[in-house]
N, C-alpha and C positions, 0 to 999 in steps of 0.2 A: 730433178725429180720434180713432178707434178705436184704445185700444194696439193695438200690434203695425204699424203702420204700415198702406201703402198695399197692402202685397202680401198681407196676410192674405187666406186664403181662409175662408168659412163652408161648411163641409163640410157641415152638415146643411140648410143652404140648397141647395147645389148637386144635393146627394143628390134632396132631394124634387123639384125642377125637372126632374131627370133620370125620376126613377119618373115623373112624374106627365105627361111629355111623352110618354112612350112608351103609358101607359096612355090616353092621350086621342089619338094618333097611331090605336096599334091600334082602337080605337073605331069610328075612321073609316075603317077599314081602307084606310089608306096605306102606304106604304112610305117609307121615308127618304128613299130616293133620289126619290120623288115629292113630298114636303114639301119637301125641298134644292129641286127645280129651281121650285115653284111660290111660296118666299120669296123665290131667287134667293141662295142659298148653296150651296157646296159641300156634296155627298153628306157628306164626312167630320169637317165640323161640326157637324152634326147628331147621327152615330155618336157625335162625341165627348160632343157635349151630355148623352145619352141614358145613356153611363157614367159620369157624373159627370168629366169629364176637363178639362173648362173651365166659367168661370163665364159663363153666359148673360146678354148685357147686355138692358136695358131694352126696346130697341127691336126686338131677336129674338124675346123675350117676346110682344110684343103682336103681332108678324108671324105667331107661331106659333098665338097664340090665337086671330085671326081667321080663318088658315084652317082650324082645329079648329071654329071657330065656337062659342068656348067664353069664358067672361070669362080674361081674364090671370089674375087672382086664385086661377082653380083652380089652373095650374101652379106657382103660391107654397106654395098650403096646403097644412099638415101635415097626415097623415091623424092622429086623433084615437081610441084605441083605446074 
């Protein structure tokens, strides 16, 4: 187990997913509401994810990637300068 217990948040990872979700969603010209409806979650869940307020589970990352027609890895990949 990672030091700090199960409630530990990886803020860098959460912000990376948030930034990438928004980038690829906008490239597909999808609204948060449209994305939420397609994958069957509430709009507020997508909104919280894109603002980095909640930790996305692996299942929803794969669902979002499928809708956006990208590899799930692109959602978790950090940009390198």
